[in-house]
C-alpha positions as CSV (number, residue, x, y, z in Angstrom):
1,M,2.1,13.8,15.0
2,A,3.6,10.3,15.7
3,L,1.6,7.7,17.5
4,R,3.6,6.5,20.5
5,W,3.5,2.8,21.0
6,G,4.4,0.6,23.9
7,I,4.6,-3.2,23.7
8,A,3.7,-5.6,26.5
9,G,5.7,-8.8,25.9
10,T,8.9,-9.6,24.2
11,G,8.1,-12.9,22.3
12,A,8.1,-13.7,18.6
13,I,4.8,-11.9,17.9
14,A,6.0,-8.8,19.8
15,R,9.2,-8.8,17.7
16,G,7.3,-9.1,14.5
17,F,5.1,-6.2,15.5
18,A,8.1,-4.1,16.4
19,D,9.5,-4.8,13.0
20,A,6.3,-3.7,11.4
21,L,6.2,-0.5,13.4
22,G,9.7,0.3,12.3
23,R,8.4,0.5,8.7
24,L,5.2,2.4,9.4
25,P,5.2,6.2,8.9
26,G,3.9,8.0,11.9
27,A,4.6,5.1,14.3
28,E,7.1,5.4,17.2
29,L,8.0,2.5,19.4
30,V,8.9,4.2,22.7
31,A,8.6,1.6,25.5
32,V,8.5,-2.1,26.3
33,G,7.3,-4.0,29.3
34,S,8.2,-7.6,30.2
35,R,8.2,-9.9,33.2
36,G,11.9,-9.2,33.8
37,R,14.3,-6.4,33.1
38,A,16.8,-8.7,31.2
39,T,14.3,-9.5,28.4
40,A,13.1,-5.9,28.3
41,D,16.7,-4.7,27.9
42,E,17.4,-7.3,25.1
43,F,14.2,-6.2,23.3
44,G,14.8,-2.5,23.8
45,E,18.4,-2.8,22.6
46,K,17.3,-4.4,19.3
47,Y,14.5,-1.9,18.7
48,G,16.2,1.3,19.8
49,I,14.2,1.9,23.0
50,T,15.9,4.2,25.4
51,P,17.1,2.2,28.5
52,H,14.9,4.0,31.1
53,R,11.8,2.9,29.2
54,R,12.6,-0.8,29.1
55,Y,10.4,-1.9,32.0
56,G,10.8,-5.1,34.0
57,S,7.1,-5.2,34.8
58,Y,3.8,-4.5,33.1
59,E,2.8,-2.2,35.9
60,S,5.8,0.0,35.2
61,L,4.9,0.1,31.5
62,A,1.3,1.1,32.5
63,A,2.7,3.9,34.7
64,D,4.4,5.6,31.6
65,D,2.1,8.4,30.6
66,D,4.0,9.2,27.4
67,I,2.4,6.3,25.5
68,D,-0.6,6.6,23.3
69,I,-1.4,2.9,22.8
70,V,-0.1,-0.5,24.0
71,Y,0.2,-3.6,22.0
72,V,-0.6,-6.5,24.3
73,A,1.5,-9.5,23.1
74,S,1.6,-11.5,26.3
75,P,0.3,-15.1,26.4
76,H,-3.5,-15.0,25.9
77,S,-4.0,-16.3,29.4
78,H,-3.0,-12.8,30.5
79,H,-4.8,-10.7,27.9
80,H,-7.7,-9.9,30.2
81,E,-5.5,-8.8,33.1
82,H,-3.0,-6.8,31.0
83,T,-5.7,-5.1,28.8
84,L,-7.5,-4.0,31.9
85,L,-4.3,-2.7,33.4
86,F,-3.5,-0.5,30.4
87,L,-7.0,0.7,29.8
88,E,-7.4,1.7,33.4
89,S,-4.1,3.6,33.3
90,G,-5.4,5.6,30.4
91,H,-3.9,3.9,27.4
92,G,-5.5,2.6,24.2
93,V,-4.9,-1.1,23.6
94,L,-4.4,-3.4,20.6
95,C,-4.7,-6.9,22.1
96,E,-3.4,-9.9,20.3
97,K,-5.7,-12.7,19.4
98,P,-7.4,-14.7,20.9
99,F,-8.7,-11.6,22.7
100,A,-9.4,-13.4,26.0
101,L,-10.0,-16.9,27.4
102,N,-13.8,-16.6,27.4
103,A,-16.6,-14.2,26.5
104,G,-17.0,-13.0,30.1
105,Q,-13.5,-11.7,30.1
106,A,-13.9,-10.2,26.6
107,A,-17.1,-8.4,27.6
108,E,-15.4,-6.9,30.7
109,M,-12.5,-5.6,28.5
110,V,-14.9,-4.0,26.1
111,A,-17.0,-2.4,28.8
112,T,-13.9,-1.0,30.5
113,A,-12.6,0.5,27.2
114,R,-16.0,2.2,26.6
115,A,-16.3,3.4,30.2
116,R,-12.8,4.9,30.0
117,G,-13.1,6.3,26.5
118,R,-10.1,4.4,25.3
119,F,-9.4,2.7,22.0
120,L,-9.5,-1.1,22.0
121,M,-9.2,-3.7,19.2
122,E,-8.5,-7.4,18.8
123,A,-5.3,-7.9,16.7
124,M,-6.9,-10.3,14.3
125,W,-4.2,-9.3,11.8
126,S,-5.4,-11.5,8.9
127,R,-8.5,-9.3,8.4
128,F,-6.3,-6.4,7.3
129,L,-4.1,-8.3,4.8
130,P,-4.6,-7.6,1.1
131,A,-6.1,-11.0,0.3
132,Y,-8.7,-10.7,3.1
133,V,-9.6,-7.2,2.1
134,R,-10.1,-8.3,-1.5
135,L,-12.1,-11.3,-0.5
136,R,-14.4,-9.2,1.6
137,E,-14.8,-6.7,-1.2
138,L,-15.7,-9.5,-3.7
139,V,-18.2,-11.1,-1.4
140,T,-19.9,-7.7,-0.6
141,A,-20.1,-7.0,-4.3
142,G,-21.9,-10.3,-4.9
143,E,-19.1,-11.7,-7.2
144,I,-19.7,-15.3,-6.0
145,G,-23.4,-14.9,-5.3
146,T,-24.9,-15.7,-1.9
147,V,-22.4,-17.3,0.5
148,L,-23.4,-20.9,1.2
149,S,-20.5,-22.1,3.3
150,V,-17.1,-21.1,4.8
151,E,-14.4,-23.7,5.5
152,G,-11.0,-23.3,7.0
153,D,-8.3,-25.4,8.8
154,F,-5.1,-24.6,10.6
155,G,-2.9,-27.2,12.2
156,F,0.5,-28.8,12.6
157,R,2.0,-31.7,14.4
158,L,3.6,-30.5,17.6
159,P,5.4,-33.0,19.9
160,M,3.7,-33.4,23.2
161,D,5.3,-31.3,25.9
162,P,3.2,-30.6,29.0
163,T,5.2,-27.5,29.7
164,H,4.6,-25.9,26.3
165,R,1.9,-23.2,26.4
166,L,-0.2,-24.9,23.8
167,F,-0.6,-28.0,26.1
168,D,-1.0,-26.1,29.3
169,P,-4.6,-25.4,30.4
170,T,-3.5,-22.7,32.8
171,L,-2.1,-20.7,29.8
172,G,-5.3,-21.3,27.7
173,G,-3.7,-24.1,25.8
174,G,-5.3,-26.1,23.0
175,A,-5.6,-25.9,19.2
176,L,-9.0,-24.0,19.2
177,L,-8.0,-20.7,20.8
178,D,-4.6,-20.5,19.2
179,L,-5.3,-21.8,15.7
180,G,-9.0,-22.5,15.3
181,V,-9.7,-18.8,16.0
182,Y,-8.6,-18.0,12.5
183,P,-11.2,-20.0,10.5
184,V,-13.8,-19.2,13.2
185,S,-13.1,-15.5,12.7
186,L,-13.2,-15.9,8.9
187,A,-16.7,-17.4,9.2
188,S,-17.8,-14.6,11.5
189,M,-16.5,-11.9,9.1
190,L,-18.7,-13.3,6.3
191,L,-21.7,-14.8,8.1
192,G,-22.0,-13.2,11.5
193,E,-22.7,-15.0,14.8
194,P,-24.0,-18.5,14.4
195,S,-27.4,-19.7,15.6
196,R,-26.0,-23.2,16.4
197,V,-22.5,-24.5,17.3
198,A,-21.4,-28.1,17.3
199,A,-17.8,-29.3,18.2
200,F,-16.1,-32.6,17.9
201,G,-12.5,-33.6,18.7
202,Q,-9.9,-35.3,20.9
203,L,-8.4,-34.0,24.1
204,G,-4.8,-34.8,25.2
205,E,-3.4,-35.9,28.5
206,T,-3.3,-32.4,29.9
207,G,-7.0,-31.8,29.1
208,V,-6.7,-29.4,26.2
209,D,-8.1,-29.9,22.7
210,E,-5.5,-31.3,20.3
211,H,-7.6,-32.1,17.2
212,L,-11.0,-30.7,16.5
213,A,-13.7,-29.5,14.2
214,V,-16.3,-26.8,14.9
215,V,-19.4,-26.7,12.7
216,T,-21.6,-23.6,12.9
217,S,-24.9,-22.9,11.2
218,Y,-26.7,-19.7,10.5
219,D,-30.3,-18.5,10.1
220,S,-29.6,-17.9,6.4
221,G,-29.0,-21.6,5.9
222,A,-25.3,-21.2,5.5
223,F,-22.8,-23.2,7.5
224,A,-19.1,-23.1,8.4
225,V,-16.5,-25.8,9.3
226,A,-13.4,-24.8,11.2
227,K,-10.7,-27.4,11.9
228,A,-7.6,-27.1,14.1
229,S,-4.9,-29.5,15.2
230,L,-1.8,-29.9,17.3
231,R,-1.6,-33.6,16.1
232,A,-1.6,-33.3,12.4
233,N,-0.4,-31.1,9.5
234,L,-3.5,-29.7,8.0
235,A,-3.9,-28.0,4.6
236,C,-4.1,-24.6,6.4
237,A,-6.4,-23.2,3.7
238,G,-9.7,-21.4,3.7
239,R,-12.5,-21.6,1.2
240,V,-15.7,-19.6,0.7
241,T,-18.4,-21.2,-1.5
242,G,-21.2,-19.2,-3.0
243,T,-24.1,-19.7,-5.4
244,A,-22.1,-18.2,-8.3
245,G,-18.5,-19.2,-7.5
246,S,-15.9,-19.7,-4.8
247,M,-12.8,-18.2,-3.4
248,E,-9.8,-19.9,-1.8
249,L,-7.2,-18.6,0.6
250,P,-4.3,-21.0,0.0
251,A,-1.8,-22.0,2.8
252,F,-1.3,-20.4,5.0
253,M,-4.8,-19.1,5.4
254,H,-3.9,-16.7,8.2
255,C,-1.4,-14.9,6.1
256,P,-2.1,-15.7,2.4
257,D,-0.1,-14.2,-0.5
258,E,-2.9,-14.8,-3.0
259,L,-6.6,-15.2,-3.5
260,V,-8.0,-17.8,-5.9
261,V,-11.3,-16.9,-7.4
262,Q,-13.4,-19.4,-9.4
263,R,-16.4,-18.3,-11.4
264,A,-18.3,-19.8,-14.3
265,G,-15.6,-22.3,-15.1
266,T,-12.8,-19.7,-14.9
267,T,-10.0,-19.5,-12.4
268,E,-8.3,-16.2,-11.5
269,R,-5.3,-16.0,-9.1
270,L,-4.9,-12.6,-7.5
271,H,-1.4,-12.0,-6.3
272,L,-1.7,-10.1,-3.0
273,P,1.4,-10.6,-0.9
274,A,0.8,-10.2,2.9
275,A,4.1,-8.6,3.6
276,R,3.9,-5.9,0.9
277,D,2.3,-2.6,0.4
278,G,0.4,-2.1,-2.8
279,D,-1.0,-4.7,-5.1
280,G,2.2,-6.8,-5.5
281,G,3.3,-5.0,-8.6
282,D,6.5,-3.1,-9.2
283,G,5.4,-0.3,-6.9
284,A,5.0,-2.6,-3.9
285,A,7.5,-2.3,-1.1
286,E,8.6,-5.3,1.0
287,T,7.7,-4.6,4.6
288,A,9.2,-6.2,7.7
289,G,6.8,-7.8,10.2
290,G,5.2,-10.3,7.9
291,G,2.1,-8.1,7.2
292,L,1.5,-6.9,10.7
293,H,1.8,-3.3,9.5
294,H,-1.6,-3.5,7.9
295,Q,-3.4,-3.7,11.2
296,A,-1.1,-1.1,12.8
297,R,-1.9,1.3,10.0
298,H,-5.6,0.7,10.5
299,V,-5.2,1.6,14.2
300,H,-3.5,4.8,13.2
301,E,-6.3,5.6,10.8
302,R,-9.1,4.9,13.3
303,L,-7.4,7.0,16.1
304,S,-6.6,9.9,13.8
305,S,-10.3,10.0,12.7
306,G,-11.5,10.0,16.4
307,H,-12.8,6.4,16.6
308,L,-12.3,4.2,19.6
309,D,-13.3,1.0,17.8
310,S,-12.5,-0.8,14.5
311,D,-15.0,-1.1,11.7
312,V,-13.1,-4.1,10.4
313,M,-12.7,-6.0,13.7
314,P,-15.5,-4.5,15.8
315,L,-15.5,-5.1,19.5
316,D,-19.1,-6.5,19.6
317,E,-18.0,-9.1,17.0
318,T,-14.9,-10.0,19.0
319,V,-17.2,-10.8,22.0
320,A,-19.5,-12.8,19.7
321,I,-16.5,-14.9,18.5
322,M,-15.6,-15.6,22.1
323,R,-19.1,-16.8,22.7
324,T,-18.7,-19.2,19.7
325,L,-15.4,-20.4,21.1
326,D,-16.9,-20.9,24.6
327,A,-19.7,-23.0,23.1
328,A,-17.2,-25.2,21.2
329,R,-15.0,-25.6,24.3
330,A,-17.9,-26.6,26.4
331,Q,-18.9,-29.3,24.0
332,L,-15.3,-30.5,23.8
333,G,-15.1,-30.6,27.6
334,V,-12.2,-28.2,27.8
335,R,-12.1,-25.9,30.9
336,Y,-9.6,-23.4,32.0
337,P,-9.1,-22.1,35.6
338,A,-10.3,-18.7,34.5
339,D,-13.7,-20.2,33.6
340,N,-14.4,-20.4,37.3
341,A,-13.4,-16.8,38.1
């Protein structure tokens, strides 16, 4: 039986996810919701959604009972509001990263999903990509020994525009939540929740973080460094160092096409394209959506097996990541209006 998807939002990430669903067996995109009917119609026309299910409000989308799960692709300043809307109307939710603006919002979203008995997962799509899956397998198998450190950076130079969402504090702007969440999540995946968080950086004229580093340490003695920027073009790579070797996720670390493994003086480059199925060989099929289909497939698998949470991106870990981001923002001096709610 097909899983019926609705999408809340019509921006670039929503289009990418719709492309991915179009190539995923057992997925059916049946409805879309937007802030206005015109954008919903444009999106629906492109993706074959029947006119009467192109909704000009998120509330109308939530009122559609013939949807199994909603992908929340609105700006992250609205993730909390929209996720609660769809959970309370009886739908499962896949919510785009960052999951919320702060840990308080995230905890309420998780509590609501559990109280309502509905599926919920943060759409940290990188975790489901072939390179990340292989990295996690190799670390678990002890192939690089004990993990000592995790490093990652993601940044680009973006011309200052106070109306752009990344510079607008009311929309949760700043490099940390939009870009830094990737290396912070990578560290969390491998090391868990840190015991200490230190953050350093520069704020812009609108009060959001524009260039920063977050250093986290763990009871094991390991540490992680996550850098993010709206002021500079960073390497956009990730690196995991262990006692017996290291692994690198080359640019771009959030959607790598290979994994570089170094052990005992040898270097192995594993070809693991993000946007393909299979191992990148002749049997691999190019997939639209830039690799977003991997997380969608995981949602299908979890729901079909009766689970309401992910074992790859668990809800408790999502809340823990938000606590780390909160601690970093507090040290940087970045506050959002939602922090006072």
